[in-house]
C-alpha positions as CSV (number, residue, x, y, z in Angstrom):
1,M,-26.3,65.8,23.2
2,R,-23.9,64.6,25.8
3,I,-20.6,62.8,25.4
4,K,-20.5,60.2,28.1
5,K,-17.0,59.4,29.1
6,L,-16.2,55.9,30.3
7,L,-12.6,56.3,31.5
8,Y,-10.5,53.1,31.5
9,I,-6.8,54.0,32.1
10,V,-5.1,51.5,29.8
11,S,-1.8,53.4,29.5
12,A,-0.8,57.0,30.1
13,F,-3.0,58.1,27.2
14,F,-4.9,55.2,25.9
15,I,-8.3,53.4,25.9
16,I,-10.8,56.1,26.9
17,F,-14.3,55.2,26.0
18,I,-16.7,58.0,25.1
19,S,-20.3,57.8,23.8
20,C,-23.3,60.0,23.2
21,E,-26.7,60.0,25.0
22,E,-29.6,62.4,25.5
23,K,-29.7,64.3,28.7
24,V,-32.3,62.6,31.0
25,L,-31.3,64.1,34.4
26,D,-31.0,67.7,35.6
27,T,-28.0,66.7,37.7
28,K,-24.8,66.6,35.7
29,P,-22.6,63.6,36.8
30,S,-18.9,64.2,37.0
31,T,-18.3,61.6,34.3
32,E,-20.3,63.3,31.6
33,Y,-19.6,66.3,29.5
34,T,-21.6,68.3,27.0
35,D,-20.4,69.0,23.5
36,K,-19.7,72.6,24.6
37,D,-17.5,71.2,27.5
38,V,-15.5,69.0,25.2
39,W,-14.8,71.6,22.5
40,S,-13.9,74.2,25.1
41,D,-11.2,72.2,26.8
42,I,-8.2,70.9,25.0
43,N,-7.8,68.1,27.6
44,L,-11.3,66.8,27.0
45,A,-10.9,67.2,23.2
46,K,-7.7,65.1,23.4
47,L,-9.4,62.4,25.3
48,F,-12.2,62.2,22.7
49,A,-9.7,62.2,19.9
50,L,-7.6,59.4,21.6
51,D,-10.7,57.2,21.9
52,Q,-10.8,57.1,18.1
53,Y,-7.6,55.1,18.1
54,R,-9.9,52.1,18.7
55,V,-10.5,52.1,14.9
56,L,-7.3,50.0,15.0
57,E,-8.4,46.4,15.7
58,G,-7.3,44.3,18.6
59,F,-6.3,40.7,17.9
60,G,-9.8,39.7,16.6
61,I,-11.5,40.8,13.4
62,S,-12.7,43.9,15.3
63,D,-13.5,45.2,18.7
64,V,-17.3,45.7,18.2
65,N,-18.4,42.6,20.2
66,W,-16.9,39.6,22.0
67,G,-17.5,37.3,19.0
68,A,-15.4,39.5,16.7
69,G,-12.7,39.6,19.4
70,I,-12.3,35.8,19.5
71,M,-12.0,35.4,15.8
72,M,-9.0,36.5,13.8
73,L,-9.0,37.3,10.1
74,G,-7.1,34.1,9.5
75,T,-10.3,32.2,10.4
76,I,-11.9,33.4,7.1
77,C,-9.0,32.3,4.9
78,D,-6.7,29.2,5.1
79,E,-4.6,30.2,8.1
80,T,-6.8,29.1,11.0
81,Y,-10.0,27.3,11.9
82,N,-12.4,28.5,14.6
83,K,-14.6,26.1,16.4
84,W,-17.3,28.7,17.0
85,D,-18.2,28.7,13.2
86,I,-19.7,32.1,13.4
87,V,-17.9,33.0,10.2
88,E,-18.7,29.8,8.4
89,C,-21.2,31.7,6.3
90,V,-18.1,33.2,4.5
91,N,-16.0,30.0,4.4
92,Q,-19.0,28.1,3.0
93,G,-20.0,30.9,0.6
94,Y,-23.6,31.3,1.8
95,I,-23.2,34.8,3.2
96,S,-25.9,37.2,2.0
97,A,-27.0,40.8,2.4
98,E,-30.0,39.7,4.5
99,D,-27.7,37.5,6.7
100,P,-24.1,38.8,6.5
101,G,-23.4,37.2,9.8
102,W,-23.3,39.6,12.8
103,I,-19.6,40.1,12.5
104,F,-19.8,41.6,9.1
105,W,-22.9,43.6,10.0
106,D,-20.9,45.0,13.0
107,L,-17.8,45.6,10.9
108,W,-19.8,47.9,8.6
109,R,-21.0,49.9,11.6
110,H,-17.6,49.8,13.3
111,Y,-15.7,51.7,10.6
112,W,-18.5,54.2,9.9
113,W,-18.6,55.0,13.6
114,Y,-15.0,56.1,13.4
115,V,-15.5,58.0,10.2
116,R,-18.3,60.0,11.9
117,N,-16.2,60.6,15.1
118,A,-13.2,61.7,13.1
119,N,-15.4,64.1,11.1
120,M,-16.8,65.4,14.4
121,V,-13.3,66.2,15.7
122,L,-12.2,67.8,12.5
123,E,-15.3,70.0,12.5
124,N,-14.9,71.2,16.0
125,I,-11.2,71.2,17.0
126,D,-10.4,74.7,15.8
127,Q,-12.9,76.2,18.2
128,V,-10.9,74.9,21.3
129,E,-9.5,78.1,22.8
130,N,-7.0,76.8,25.4
131,A,-4.9,74.9,22.8
132,S,-1.7,75.6,21.0
133,P,-1.5,75.4,17.2
134,D,0.8,72.3,17.6
135,E,-1.8,70.6,19.7
136,I,-4.6,71.3,17.2
137,N,-2.5,70.2,14.3
138,I,-1.5,66.9,15.9
139,I,-5.1,66.1,16.7
140,K,-6.1,67.0,13.1
141,G,-3.4,64.7,11.7
142,E,-4.4,61.8,14.0
143,M,-8.1,62.1,12.9
144,K,-7.2,62.2,9.3
145,F,-5.2,59.0,9.8
146,V,-8.2,57.5,11.7
147,R,-10.6,58.4,8.8
148,A,-8.1,57.1,6.2
149,Y,-7.7,53.8,8.0
150,A,-11.5,53.4,8.4
151,Y,-12.0,54.1,4.7
152,F,-9.2,51.8,3.7
153,R,-10.8,48.9,5.6
154,L,-14.2,49.8,4.2
155,I,-13.0,49.7,0.5
156,S,-11.0,46.5,1.2
157,Y,-14.1,44.7,2.4
158,Y,-16.7,46.4,0.2
159,G,-15.2,48.3,-2.7
160,G,-16.1,51.9,-3.3
161,V,-18.3,53.5,-0.6
162,P,-19.8,57.0,-0.1
163,I,-17.2,59.6,0.8
164,I,-18.6,61.5,3.8
165,K,-16.6,64.5,5.2
166,E,-19.3,65.9,7.6
167,T,-21.4,64.7,10.5
168,F,-25.2,64.3,10.0
169,D,-28.1,65.7,12.0
170,L,-31.2,63.6,12.6
171,D,-33.2,65.5,9.9
172,D,-30.5,65.3,7.2
173,D,-31.0,63.3,4.0
174,F,-29.2,60.0,4.5
175,T,-29.4,58.9,0.8
176,R,-26.0,58.4,-0.5
177,K,-24.5,56.9,-3.6
178,R,-21.2,55.0,-3.5
179,N,-18.2,56.8,-4.8
180,S,-15.8,55.0,-7.2
181,F,-13.0,52.9,-5.8
182,K,-10.4,55.3,-7.3
183,A,-12.2,58.3,-5.7
184,C,-12.0,56.6,-2.4
185,V,-8.3,55.8,-2.8
186,D,-7.6,59.4,-3.7
187,F,-9.6,60.6,-0.7
188,I,-7.6,58.3,1.6
189,L,-4.3,59.4,0.1
190,E,-5.3,63.1,0.5
191,D,-6.0,62.5,4.2
192,L,-2.7,60.7,4.6
193,D,-0.7,63.4,2.8
194,D,-2.3,65.9,5.1
195,A,-1.7,63.8,8.2
196,V,2.0,63.2,7.5
197,N,2.6,67.0,7.6
198,L,0.7,67.4,10.9
199,V,1.8,64.5,13.1
200,P,5.4,64.2,14.5
201,L,8.1,61.8,13.4
202,D,8.5,60.6,17.0
203,A,5.8,60.1,19.6
204,D,4.9,57.9,22.6
205,F,4.5,54.2,21.8
206,G,1.1,53.7,20.2
207,R,0.6,57.2,18.9
208,I,0.3,58.0,15.2
209,T,3.5,59.3,13.6
210,K,4.7,60.2,10.1
211,G,5.9,56.6,9.7
212,A,2.4,55.3,10.5
213,C,0.8,57.5,7.9
214,L,3.4,56.5,5.3
215,A,3.0,52.8,6.1
216,L,-0.7,53.0,5.6
217,K,-0.2,54.8,2.4
218,S,2.2,52.0,1.2
219,R,-0.5,49.4,2.0
220,V,-3.3,51.3,0.3
221,L,-1.3,51.8,-2.9
222,L,-0.1,48.2,-3.0
223,Y,-3.7,46.9,-2.6
224,A,-5.0,49.3,-5.2
225,A,-2.4,48.3,-7.8
226,S,-3.2,44.6,-7.4
227,K,-4.9,42.4,-10.0
228,L,-8.3,42.6,-8.3
229,H,-8.6,46.2,-9.2
230,D,-7.0,46.1,-12.6
231,P,-8.9,47.4,-15.7
232,S,-8.2,44.1,-17.4
233,V,-10.3,42.4,-14.7
234,T,-13.1,44.9,-14.2
235,S,-14.5,48.1,-15.6
236,D,-16.9,48.6,-12.7
237,S,-16.0,52.0,-11.1
238,L,-16.8,50.6,-7.7
239,F,-13.8,48.2,-7.9
240,V,-11.4,49.4,-10.6
241,Y,-8.2,51.4,-10.1
242,D,-7.0,52.6,-13.5
243,K,-4.3,55.1,-12.5
244,P,-1.2,55.0,-14.7
245,N,2.1,54.2,-12.9
246,K,0.3,52.5,-10.1
247,W,3.2,50.1,-9.3
248,Q,5.7,53.0,-9.2
249,D,3.4,54.8,-6.8
250,A,3.3,51.7,-4.6
251,A,7.1,51.4,-4.7
252,D,7.6,55.1,-4.0
253,A,5.3,54.9,-1.0
254,A,7.2,52.0,0.5
255,M,10.5,53.8,0.0
256,E,9.1,56.9,1.8
257,V,8.9,54.8,4.9
258,I,12.3,53.2,4.5
259,N,13.9,56.6,3.8
260,L,12.8,57.9,7.2
261,N,15.7,55.8,8.5
262,K,13.8,55.3,11.7
263,Y,13.0,51.6,11.6
264,S,15.2,48.5,11.2
265,L,14.8,44.7,11.2
266,V,15.6,43.3,14.6
267,P,18.3,40.7,14.3
268,V,17.5,37.3,15.9
269,N,19.6,34.3,16.7
270,S,16.8,31.8,17.4
271,W,13.1,31.2,16.8
272,K,12.5,32.2,20.4
273,E,14.0,35.7,19.8
274,Y,11.8,35.9,16.7
275,Q,8.7,35.1,18.7
276,E,9.6,37.8,21.2
277,L,9.5,40.5,18.4
278,F,5.7,40.4,18.8
279,L,5.5,40.8,22.5
280,S,6.7,44.3,23.0
281,N,7.8,47.5,21.3
282,N,11.0,47.4,19.2
283,E,12.8,49.3,16.4
284,E,10.9,47.3,13.7
285,V,7.4,48.5,14.9
286,I,5.9,51.4,13.0
287,L,2.5,51.5,14.7
288,A,1.0,49.2,17.3
289,R,-2.0,49.3,19.6
290,P,-0.9,48.9,23.2
291,F,-2.9,47.2,25.9
292,H,-2.8,47.2,29.7
293,P,-3.1,44.0,31.7
294,E,-6.0,45.3,33.9
295,Y,-8.3,46.5,31.1
296,G,-9.9,45.1,28.0
297,Y,-12.1,42.4,26.8
298,F,-11.7,39.3,24.6
299,E,-10.1,41.1,21.7
300,Y,-7.2,41.9,24.0
301,R,-6.5,38.3,25.3
302,P,-4.5,36.3,22.7
303,D,-3.1,33.9,25.3
304,L,-6.4,32.9,26.8
305,L,-8.2,32.7,23.5
306,N,-5.6,30.7,21.6
307,S,-3.6,28.6,24.1
308,P,-4.3,24.8,24.4
309,N,-7.1,23.8,26.7
310,G,-4.7,21.9,29.0
311,Y,-3.2,25.2,30.0
312,G,-6.6,26.8,30.5
313,G,-6.8,28.2,27.0
314,W,-9.8,28.2,24.6
315,A,-8.0,27.1,21.4
316,C,-10.1,29.5,19.3
317,N,-7.9,30.2,16.3
318,T,-6.0,27.0,15.5
319,P,-3.6,26.8,12.5
320,T,-4.6,24.5,9.7
321,Q,-2.6,21.6,8.2
322,N,-2.8,23.6,4.9
323,I,-0.7,26.4,6.3
324,V,1.7,24.0,8.1
325,N,2.4,22.3,4.8
326,D,3.7,25.6,3.4
327,Y,6.6,26.0,5.8
328,E,10.0,25.3,4.2
329,L,12.7,23.2,5.7
330,I,15.8,25.1,6.8
331,D,17.4,24.3,3.4
332,G,14.6,26.2,1.6
333,T,12.7,23.1,0.2
334,I,9.1,22.3,1.1
335,P,8.7,18.8,2.5
336,E,5.9,16.4,1.7
337,F,3.8,15.9,4.8
338,P,2.7,12.3,5.0
339,D,-1.0,11.4,5.3
340,S,-0.4,9.1,8.3
341,G,2.3,7.5,10.3
342,K,2.8,5.0,13.1
343,G,5.4,5.2,15.9
344,V,6.5,8.6,14.8
345,D,8.2,11.1,17.1
346,P,6.3,14.4,16.6
347,D,9.6,16.3,16.9
348,S,11.1,14.4,14.0
349,L,8.0,15.0,11.8
350,Y,8.4,18.8,12.3
351,A,12.2,18.8,12.4
352,N,14.5,21.3,10.6
353,R,11.8,23.8,9.6
354,D,12.0,27.5,9.0
355,P,12.6,28.9,12.5
356,R,9.4,30.9,12.1
357,F,7.4,27.7,12.2
358,Y,8.4,27.1,15.8
359,A,7.8,30.7,16.7
360,N,4.3,30.7,15.1
361,I,2.8,27.3,15.7
362,L,2.5,24.8,18.5
363,Y,2.1,21.1,17.7
364,N,1.8,17.9,19.6
365,G,5.1,17.5,21.5
366,S,6.1,21.2,21.4
367,E,7.7,22.5,24.6
368,F,5.3,25.2,26.0
369,R,5.0,26.7,29.4
370,G,7.1,24.1,31.1
371,R,5.8,20.9,29.6
372,K,5.2,19.2,26.2
373,V,1.9,19.8,24.5
374,E,-0.3,16.7,24.6
375,G,-2.8,16.7,21.8
376,F,-3.1,13.0,21.6
377,L,-5.9,10.6,22.5
378,P,-6.6,9.0,24.9
379,G,-5.6,11.1,27.9
380,G,-3.7,13.9,26.4
381,K,-3.9,17.0,28.6
382,D,-4.6,19.2,25.6
383,S,-6.9,16.9,23.8
384,K,-10.7,16.6,24.2
385,D,-9.9,14.2,27.0
386,G,-8.2,17.1,28.9
387,P,-9.8,19.9,31.0
388,A,-12.5,22.0,29.3
389,G,-12.6,19.3,26.6
390,W,-14.8,21.4,24.3
391,N,-11.8,23.7,23.8
392,W,-9.7,21.1,22.1
393,S,-8.1,22.0,18.8
394,R,-10.0,20.7,15.8
395,T,-6.9,21.0,13.6
396,G,-4.3,19.5,16.1
397,Y,-2.3,22.7,16.1
398,W,-2.3,25.9,18.2
399,M,-1.0,29.4,17.8
400,R,2.3,30.4,19.4
401,K,2.7,33.8,17.8
402,F,1.6,36.6,20.2
403,M,1.7,34.1,23.2
404,D,3.5,35.5,26.2
405,E,4.7,32.5,28.2
406,S,5.8,34.8,31.1
407,I,2.3,35.7,32.2
408,D,-0.4,33.8,34.0
409,F,-3.3,34.4,31.6
410,S,-5.8,33.1,34.0
411,S,-5.4,36.2,36.2
412,T,-4.1,38.8,33.8
413,R,-4.8,39.9,30.2
414,G,-1.1,40.7,29.6
415,N,0.1,43.7,27.6
416,T,1.0,42.2,24.3
417,P,0.6,45.0,21.7
418,R,-1.3,44.4,18.5
419,I,1.3,45.4,15.8
420,H,-0.4,47.0,12.8
421,F,2.5,48.1,10.8
422,R,6.2,47.0,10.9
423,L,9.2,47.3,8.6
424,A,9.1,43.7,7.3
425,E,5.7,44.4,5.7
426,I,7.1,47.5,4.0
427,Y,10.0,45.5,2.6
428,L,7.5,42.9,1.2
429,N,5.3,45.7,-0.2
430,L,8.3,47.1,-1.9
431,A,9.4,43.8,-3.3
432,E,6.0,43.1,-4.8
433,A,5.9,46.6,-6.4
434,L,9.5,46.3,-7.7
435,Y,8.7,42.9,-9.3
436,H,5.8,44.4,-11.2
437,L,8.1,47.2,-12.4
438,G,10.6,44.6,-13.7
439,E,13.2,45.4,-11.0
440,E,13.7,41.7,-10.1
441,G,17.1,42.0,-8.5
442,E,16.0,44.7,-6.0
443,A,12.8,42.8,-5.3
444,R,14.8,39.6,-4.5
445,E,17.1,41.6,-2.2
446,Y,14.3,42.9,0.0
447,V,12.8,39.4,0.3
448,N,16.3,38.1,1.2
449,M,16.8,40.7,3.9
450,I,13.8,39.2,5.7
451,R,14.9,35.6,5.1
452,R,18.5,36.2,6.2
453,R,17.2,37.7,9.5
454,V,15.9,34.2,10.5
455,G,18.7,32.2,8.9
456,M,16.8,31.0,5.8
457,P,18.6,30.7,2.5
458,E,18.3,33.4,-0.1
459,I,16.0,33.0,-3.0
460,S,17.4,33.3,-6.6
461,S,14.2,32.8,-8.6
462,S,13.0,35.0,-11.4
463,G,9.9,35.6,-13.5
464,P,6.7,34.0,-12.2
465,E,8.6,31.9,-9.7
466,L,9.9,35.1,-8.1
467,L,6.4,36.4,-7.7
468,D,5.4,33.1,-6.1
469,A,8.4,33.5,-3.7
470,I,7.4,37.0,-2.8
471,R,3.8,35.8,-2.0
472,H,5.1,32.9,-0.1
473,E,7.3,35.1,2.0
474,R,4.3,37.3,2.8
475,E,2.4,34.2,3.9
476,I,5.1,33.1,6.3
477,E,6.5,36.4,7.6
478,L,3.1,38.0,8.1
479,M,1.2,34.9,9.3
480,F,-1.8,35.6,11.6
481,E,-1.3,39.4,11.3
482,G,-4.4,40.0,9.3
483,H,-2.9,40.2,5.8
484,R,-3.7,36.9,4.0
485,F,-7.5,37.4,3.9
486,F,-6.9,40.5,1.7
487,D,-3.8,39.2,-0.1
488,L,-5.5,36.1,-1.5
489,R,-8.3,38.3,-2.8
490,R,-6.3,41.1,-4.3
491,W,-4.0,38.5,-6.0
492,M,-7.2,36.7,-7.2
493,T,-5.7,33.4,-6.1
494,A,-8.5,32.8,-3.6
495,P,-10.5,30.5,-5.9
496,E,-7.7,28.0,-5.8
497,E,-6.4,28.6,-2.2
498,L,-9.8,28.9,-0.5
499,S,-11.7,26.2,-2.2
500,E,-9.5,23.6,-0.6
501,P,-10.9,21.8,2.5
502,C,-9.5,22.8,5.8
503,Y,-7.3,20.0,7.0
504,G,-5.9,19.1,10.5
505,V,-4.0,16.3,12.1
506,V,-5.1,13.7,14.7
507,W,-2.7,12.1,17.1
508,E,-3.8,8.8,18.7
509,K,-2.2,6.0,20.8
510,L,-3.5,2.8,19.2
511,D,-3.1,-0.9,20.2
512,E,-2.5,-3.7,17.8
513,N,-6.1,-3.8,16.9
514,G,-6.3,-0.1,16.1
515,N,-8.2,0.8,19.3
516,L,-7.3,3.7,21.5
517,S,-5.1,2.7,24.4
518,E,-3.0,4.8,26.8
519,S,-0.2,2.2,26.4
520,G,-0.6,2.1,22.6
521,T,1.8,3.3,19.9
522,L,1.6,7.0,19.0
523,C,0.1,7.4,15.5
524,F,-1.1,10.3,13.4
525,R,-3.3,10.9,10.5
526,V,-4.3,13.9,8.4
527,Y,-8.1,14.4,8.2
528,K,-10.6,16.9,6.7
529,V,-11.8,19.3,9.4
530,A,-14.3,21.1,7.2
531,D,-15.2,21.8,3.6
532,R,-14.6,25.3,2.3
533,L,-16.2,26.6,-0.8
534,W,-15.4,29.6,-2.9
535,D,-17.8,31.9,-4.8
536,D,-16.6,34.9,-6.7
537,K,-19.0,37.1,-4.9
538,L,-16.6,36.6,-1.9
539,Y,-14.1,39.0,-3.3
540,Y,-16.2,41.6,-1.5
541,M,-18.5,41.3,1.4
542,P,-22.2,42.2,1.2
543,I,-23.4,45.6,2.4
544,P,-26.1,44.8,5.1
545,F,-29.6,44.9,3.5
546,E,-30.8,47.4,6.1
547,E,-28.2,49.8,4.9
548,I,-29.1,49.4,1.3
549,A,-32.8,49.9,2.2
550,K,-32.0,53.1,4.2
551,T,-29.6,54.7,1.8
552,G,-30.4,53.5,-1.7
553,M,-26.8,52.4,-2.2
554,R,-26.0,49.8,-4.9
555,Q,-25.3,46.3,-3.5
556,N,-22.2,44.3,-4.4
557,P,-22.4,41.7,-7.2
558,G,-23.8,38.3,-6.2
559,Y,-25.8,39.5,-3.2
């Protein structure tokens, strides 16, 4: 077997593509290396190990194909709507094992690919002769993190899966039974406990550190402790986590990150400064995937994919009215959004909101890239009357989070990092765990630290209202970062939240007879963009039928 190296220099160390293929020519190209070459040279071994960092997704659901790249996880919950409707099989509840949609077929393959590659490195790295013990240990720690992350994603989508610690040869028996959810969690935690002792506390931006390992551990334990996996909900070993003291474990894991004293919330004085937190490295970031403006595909281009069409964007992942309705006013109350209005200034309709609203969401009338967004009909530059009219926003909103207004995204991809772990999430993980431990005062304080950072009033609620407040803060603070799809499922609030239709807003200039007119009065109305249906089978995704047929694994309920 050969390891074919496709070398794209994305940063000093990152984005190196390597794959395997059979030898078909006697002449050995300078871009190809045998297994013996790779495991005889620490530099080649490092490159292969670094390629496994691609287990960390870009801005899309995954990197496995262009379709996954243009769709964010918010598309399959209530955060955003995507006009390509490739994931409507999930939103409409008709996803099946025979037809899981090619994104979820590719997701299954994506994570198993990195499990296999991490296993390959761990099996071979000790034989590299020109390497120091520190170099070997760091690579081992990185691969244990990669394997842990891949397994965490697998169990989050599918429940318990087979635990595989070795690579297969072609003549091996591929029949595998699924391990229990708890066994998978224990395996992930074992890998992370090993990794935290092997990787450094400090490393180049984008590299796996002790903080990254502990942050993933915090997320794993929070998810496992949640209602979806509680013995009162299910006794099925593929989904239940019945470990005693699970909320204490989750709280302790979050505190391990905090006690490193390495990360801090970045103070901000405006919504613009908050928006800039997501455009570069800062002291709040625990682990991010960096990108280079000259390399990458659709999963690396948030500006192109999500900006309004009048600016040359594709408006792929557009925020819903549902999510807009959840933003508080600056005084901490949630306003009633009217169904319609005539002669309304858009700025007044969205005035005095939580500063994170303006950092995260563009609306008709927002100042963006030197002019106001024009989503109105007729003639609006960012409406379906504008250029590339098929790229108009079906919801009447656009994403601002992750948008770098300093770049020309028609000629560069930009270098906005995809932040995977940051301190604000850890504070919210801890707040949720402390609530379930009865430590309401401490839980409130960690939420309030995040709210104070953006100038929002502190919460004072207790009991079930405090849990609602913690969940609300996760929705707003972590919006579009890939959490809500899993949060709504693990809390088991998805049947209520995700059975609501997807709503948007239409802005129109109408004459006295209600007809569109460029000289008419600006009006708006809320409308239903699409129905969304919930089926309890959607707590987990189907394992592709071909995999069930090949391996004999048990399928998830409902499929």
